[in-house]
N, C-alpha and C positions, 0 to 999 in steps of 0.2 A: 215294515213299516217303518217313519220319519223320528228320528230323535226331537225332545221337544227338553228346549231345557226351561229350567224357571230361572229366576230372580225374584227373591227373597228381601224386602231391603231391609236393609242391618238400622236406619236410623230410628233414634229416637221419637225425630224436627223435622217434621213435614219442611223441604227448601225451598227457597223461592228465586226464580230468577230476577238482581238488582244489576244496575251498574252504577259503580259506587269504589269512588278516587279513597284508598287511601293510603296512609302512612306508615310500614314496620322497621324495625329495629335490632339487630341483632346485638345480642352483648354475647363477647370474646369475655373468656375467664371470670374474674369477680365485677362483675356491674355492679352500680347501688339500680335500682331502681328508678327512685325517686329524686336525682343526679338528670334534669331536665340536659343540661353540657353535654354529660357524658353520651345520651341515646342520639342528641342530635348528628353528634357526626357521623354517625353509620345511621342516617335513614335514607329511606328507600322508597317510592313510591311507588304504587303498582295499583287492580283493578280487578275489584272482587265481582264477580260473576252469580252468582250465588249465593244464599244464606239460610242460617237457621238458628234456631235459641240454640245449639249449639254447634257450630262449624259452617264453616264457608268457603267455598274454591274461591283463592288467589291466583290470577294474572299474572305472573312474572315472568321479567327477563332474566331469569337465569336461575337453574336448581339449585333448591335450599337441598339444606339436610334432610331426613329425614330424620325422628325424634330431637331436634335443635328449639328447644321454645326462644318465641320470637312475640318483641308487644308491637300490639294494631292499631293505629288510631287511624278513625271516621267520620266524617262528622257527621252527624243527622240532624237533618232542622226538625223540630225548631229551637234545639236546644243548639245556645251557645258556645259550648265545649266541648271537644271531641271525647267521645269515649272514647277506651281509653282499653284494653285488658289483652290478656298472656291467650298465646296460644300454643301450644305442641303442633309440626309440620307428623304428618301419618305417611303422604305419601307427595311426590314431587318427580313432575316431567317439567322437558323443553317445556311445554306452556301452560305452569303452573303448578300451584299445589296444595292439597286435602290442608285444612288447620281442622282441629278439637280446639273447643276455647279452654283454659284449665283458671280461669282465672281472670273475673272477672263483677267488678265494685256493684253490688242490686241495684243501685240508682241508675248506672248503665245498662244496669238488663233490661231493666225496667225500661226506657230509654229503645233499646235496643227493639222490645217484645214492641212498643208502640210504633215504632219506624215500621213494620214489619205488617201490622194490624190496620195501619193509611196504606201503604205498598198496599196492599194485598186488596182493598176495598176498591 
C-alpha cells in the first residue's frame, strides 16, 4: 500500500499572492526605530510574493538570519505614506525569507487588511 502524507496548514490567516516592492531595514546593535536617518543607511529593497495578516514571503538577494527583527515599509494605495511594521525572520534561504509580523500600528494593520480585501475581489 502506498504511503500518503497529509499537510496541515499551520497559519491562522490565509495568504494571497501579490507582487509588492518593499524596503526593509536591519538593526545592528541599539537602533532607535524613530530615527529615520539611521534606518535609511541600512535600507534594502525586496519583493513580497505573498502576504497574510500575520506574515509574508519576501524574495531577497541575500540570506537573512533567522530570529532577526527587521522593519519593513510597503506602499499600499490609496494610503499616501508607507505601511511600516516589524517582522521576525522565521526562515530564510537563497530565494527569500518567511516573516512573521511582530508589531504593526492599528491603522497600518487596517490598511493592510483593506488592501488584501481590494486585491482579492
